[in-house]
C-alpha positions as CSV (number, residue, x, y, z in Angstrom):
1,M,66.9,54.5,-44.7
2,I,67.5,50.8,-45.0
3,A,71.2,51.2,-44.2
4,R,70.5,52.1,-40.6
5,P,68.7,48.8,-39.7
6,I,71.3,46.8,-41.6
7,Y,74.1,48.7,-39.8
8,A,72.3,48.1,-36.4
9,L,72.0,44.4,-37.2
10,L,75.7,44.1,-38.1
11,M,76.7,45.9,-34.9
12,L,74.4,43.5,-32.9
13,C,76.0,40.5,-34.6
14,F,79.6,41.7,-33.9
15,S,78.8,42.6,-30.3
16,W,77.1,39.2,-29.7
17,T,80.3,37.5,-31.0
18,S,82.4,39.4,-28.5
19,M,80.0,38.7,-25.7
20,A,80.0,35.0,-26.5
21,W,83.8,35.1,-26.6
22,S,83.9,36.9,-23.2
23,A,81.5,34.3,-21.7
24,E,83.7,31.5,-23.0
25,E,86.8,33.1,-21.7
26,G,85.1,33.8,-18.4
27,E,84.2,30.2,-18.1
28,M,87.9,29.2,-18.8
29,I,89.1,31.7,-16.1
30,Q,86.5,30.3,-13.6
31,K,87.8,26.8,-14.4
32,T,91.4,27.8,-13.7
33,I,90.4,29.3,-10.2
34,K,88.3,26.2,-9.3
35,E,91.0,23.8,-10.5
36,A,93.6,25.5,-8.4
37,A,91.4,25.0,-5.3
38,M,90.6,21.4,-6.3
39,A,94.2,20.5,-7.1
40,A,95.3,21.7,-3.6
41,S,92.4,19.8,-2.0
42,T,93.2,16.5,-3.8
43,F,97.0,16.7,-3.5
44,S,97.1,14.3,-0.5
45,E,95.6,11.6,-2.8
46,T,97.2,12.5,-6.2
47,R,100.6,13.8,-5.1
48,D,100.5,15.6,-8.4
49,K,102.4,18.9,-7.9
50,H,101.9,19.9,-11.6
51,A,98.1,19.8,-11.2
52,V,98.6,22.8,-8.9
53,L,101.7,24.4,-10.3
54,D,100.6,24.3,-14.0
55,L,97.8,26.8,-13.1
56,Y,100.3,29.5,-12.1
57,T,102.9,31.4,-14.2
58,K,106.5,30.9,-13.4
59,D,106.8,34.5,-12.5
60,Y,103.8,34.3,-10.1
61,V,103.9,36.5,-7.0
62,G,101.1,36.5,-4.5
63,I,100.1,37.8,-1.1
64,Q,98.5,35.4,1.3
65,D,97.4,36.9,4.6
66,G,100.2,39.5,4.4
67,E,102.9,37.0,3.4
68,T,104.5,37.0,-0.1
69,E,104.5,33.8,-2.0
70,T,106.0,32.7,-5.4
71,W,105.7,29.8,-7.7
72,D,108.9,28.4,-6.0
73,S,107.3,28.8,-2.5
74,I,104.2,26.9,-3.7
75,E,106.4,24.2,-5.0
76,K,108.3,24.0,-1.7
77,W,105.1,23.8,0.3
78,L,103.8,21.0,-1.9
79,S,107.2,19.1,-1.5
80,D,107.1,19.6,2.3
81,Y,103.5,18.5,2.4
82,E,104.3,15.4,0.3
83,S,107.2,14.5,2.6
84,E,104.8,14.7,5.6
85,L,102.3,12.5,3.8
86,N,105.0,10.0,3.0
87,K,105.8,9.8,6.7
88,G,102.2,8.9,7.4
89,S,100.6,12.3,8.2
90,S,96.8,12.3,8.2
91,L,96.7,16.0,7.5
92,R,94.4,16.9,4.6
93,F,93.3,20.2,3.2
94,I,90.0,21.3,1.8
95,S,89.7,24.4,-0.3
96,V,86.3,25.8,-1.4
97,V,85.8,28.8,-3.7
98,S,82.5,30.7,-3.9
99,E,81.1,34.0,-5.2
100,L,83.5,33.8,-8.1
101,Q,83.3,36.9,-10.4
102,V,85.4,37.4,-13.5
103,R,86.3,40.5,-15.5
104,I,88.1,40.5,-18.8
105,P,89.1,44.1,-19.7
106,G,91.6,43.0,-22.3
107,P,94.6,40.6,-22.6
108,L,94.6,40.3,-18.8
109,A,91.7,39.3,-16.5
110,W,90.9,39.3,-12.9
111,A,88.7,37.2,-10.7
112,T,87.4,37.9,-7.2
113,Y,86.1,35.2,-4.9
114,D,85.5,34.1,-1.4
115,Y,87.4,31.1,0.0
116,V,87.4,28.7,2.9
117,F,90.5,26.7,3.5
118,Q,90.4,23.9,6.1
119,A,93.0,21.6,7.6
120,I,91.6,18.3,8.7
121,R,93.6,15.7,10.7
122,K,92.2,12.3,11.7
123,G,88.8,13.5,10.5
124,E,88.8,16.5,12.9
125,L,88.9,20.2,11.9
126,E,92.3,21.4,13.0
127,A,92.3,24.9,11.5
128,Q,90.2,27.0,9.2
129,D,90.9,30.2,7.2
130,S,88.3,32.1,5.2
131,G,88.3,35.4,3.4
132,Q,88.5,37.0,0.0
133,C,90.9,36.9,-2.9
134,T,91.6,38.8,-6.1
135,A,93.5,36.9,-8.8
136,L,95.1,38.4,-11.9
137,L,95.4,36.1,-14.9
138,R,96.9,36.2,-18.3
139,K,96.4,34.0,-21.3
140,E,99.4,31.8,-22.3
141,G,98.6,29.9,-25.4
142,S,95.0,28.8,-25.0
143,T,95.2,28.6,-21.1
144,W,94.5,31.3,-18.5
145,L,97.1,31.2,-15.8
146,I,97.3,33.0,-12.4
147,F,100.2,35.5,-12.3
148,H,99.2,37.4,-9.1
149,E,96.8,36.7,-6.3
150,H,96.0,38.7,-3.1
151,C,94.1,36.9,-0.4
152,E,93.1,38.3,2.9
153,D,91.4,36.3,5.7
154,Q,88.4,37.4,7.6
155,A,90.3,37.8,10.9
156,S,92.7,40.4,9.4
157,K,89.9,42.3,7.7
158,M,88.1,42.6,11.1
159,K,91.3,44.1,12.6
160,S,91.3,46.8,9.9
């Protein structure tokens, strides 16, 4: 008779540990997604490519508004953008993530979120893109990295 309450208490302790682990891992995944948005937004000031690139796996493949992108294409975009900045371009980007939800079913995780990406030139809004993304992440060492991402803007969703 006493064995059942003890068994139930042990199961509660073990499940609490896994829930705490998942919450901690979930926070780490959220941090990765938010850092990727922030690193892109602050690139014009920092010129730190690795602040962006180090959040993605080398074998990263993503879909951005129907176009395929890779780690190399992100690196090229950052290099091209840096070159424009070095020539005096006033173009700046702002990236905001909201409604971030994380799931960790095992050694891989996914996050869904809404985004707004703005291009600002000389203090004026030049372009804006908003939509939804799903990112797939895997843990490498103690860090969660993005290995796939699929983002679709609002305009293309409305056409569907």
